[in-house]
Structure formats: C-alpha cells, structure tokens
N, C-alpha and C positions, 0 to 999 in steps of 0.2 A: 326640490322644486316640484310644485303641484301643477299638473297640466290638466286643464279642463277641456274635455273633448267629448265627442259623441260617437266616434268610430275608432276602430283599431288602427286604421290607416292614418287618420289625422293625429292620433296619439303618437304613433311611431314616427311620423314626419316631424313632430314637435320635439322629439327627444334629442338630447345632446348626442353627438357622434359616438362618444364613448359608450353610452347606454345602448344605442342602436347596434354597435358592434358586439355588445355583450348578449343582446337578445336575438339577433338575427340567426345565428347558427342553431339556437334552440328551437325557434319557430320553424325554420327550414326542416329540421329533423322531425318535428311534430307533424308537419304537413306531409312529409314523405311516408308516414305510417299508414295512411289510408286516404281514400277519396272523400270520405264523409267527415273530414275534420274541418273545424272553423275556429277562427280567432276573432274575438270581439272585445270591446272595451268596457271596463267597469271602473267607476270612480271609487276610490281615489287611486289612480295610477296602477291598476291591476288589469292585465289582459286575461280574459277567459279563454281557455282552450277547451273546446267541446268536441265530442265524438257523437255522430249521428244525432245532433241537436241536444245532447245531454251534457251538462257541465261536468268536466272531468278534473280540471286543474286550473289554478290561477298562477300567473307569472308576473313578477314585478322587479324592476331594477332599483334596489334600495341603495342608499348612499354607500354603505359598507359591504353589501353583499347582494346576491341575486336570490330572491325568495320564490319558492314554489309553495303554493297553498293547495292542499288537497281539498277537493270539493265533492268527493263521493267516497263511500265506504270502500269500493273496489280500488280506487286510486290510493287511498290511505294504506291498504294492505299491500299493494304493489310497491309503494315507496318504502314501507317498513321492511319488506323482504329484500329490497334492492339497496337500502341505505348504505351499507358498508361498501358495496361495489361502486355506488354512484360517486362517492367521495364527499359525502355530506360533512360540512364543517360544524354545523350545529342544528339543533332541532327545537322547535317550539310546539305549542299545541296546534297541530294541523299544519305546521310550516316546516319546510326544509330549507336551510340556507347554505349558500356556497359563497365563499369570500370573493372568488373571481371565476371567470369562465374556465380558465385552465385547471381549476380544482374539480371540474365535472368530468367524470369518465363518460365521454360521449357514446361509446359503445354500450355501456350499461344503461345510459339514458335512452338510447334507441330501443333497447330491449324492453325497458319500462314502458315507453310509448307504444310499442307493439302490443304489449299485454293490456295496456289501457284501451287500445283500439279494439281488441278482441273481447273486452268486457262490457257488460251492461253497467250502467251507472245509476245508482240510486242516491237520493239526497242523504246528507249526513255529514258533510265536511264543514269547513269553516266559512265557505262562501255560499251565498244564496243569490239566485238571480234577481234582478230588479224586475218588478211587475210594471 
C-alpha cells in the first residue's frame, strides 16, 4: 500500500497498526540518541532519519521486512561493522533488511544510532533529499 503524505506524522498516522508497531520502537530508539535528531517523510513510503539536519538513514516498513536504507558514507560503514550483531537477515545495495522487529538486536541498533549521532554525515548513500 502506497501512502501519499507530506509529513512524517501524517505518514505514520496513515499506517496500518502492524506497521506502526514495527516502526515505533525503532523511531523511539533513534530519537533517544540525541537532541538534534529528526524524522521526515520521503515518497514512496520512506522515513528520513536525520542528525543535525543531515540525512543519515531511511526506514521503511515493507510487506515482508523492515528496510533500513543507508544515506551517508558514515552510516554505511556503521551498519557494515554492526551487521552481524544487528541481526540483519539480508542486504542489498545500500539496504539492510530485517524480516520482523524481533529479528533486530535493539541493543546493537541503539549502539549504531549512537555512532550515527556522533558522526558527520556526507552524501553518498542510496537516498538523496528532495529539493
């Protein structure tokens, strides 16, 4: 199901409860990593997770899995280093997929988010901001 939205809040409000339940713990964990984090919406059905105004990661509830899209060189390196501890079930070009929320090691994800928060983010991932 494609949701056409203009904000992260309206996108999340329009999600099915199962998808809200899958994304909420991840978003809560991300926002706990620092005061200068933000979540915005990107079509089609991807949430941008930014640190200090710089895009760091994309997040999307897909039909069969939860997808994380790296959007900076720093995030890509952090996720590469943490992949085995995170519980990644598969990987694509710039994408890490988890079959379900319980497959994600939340402690390892919290550490990855903390490293993302401590990093500068330069363009180079699979997502580019809309102008």
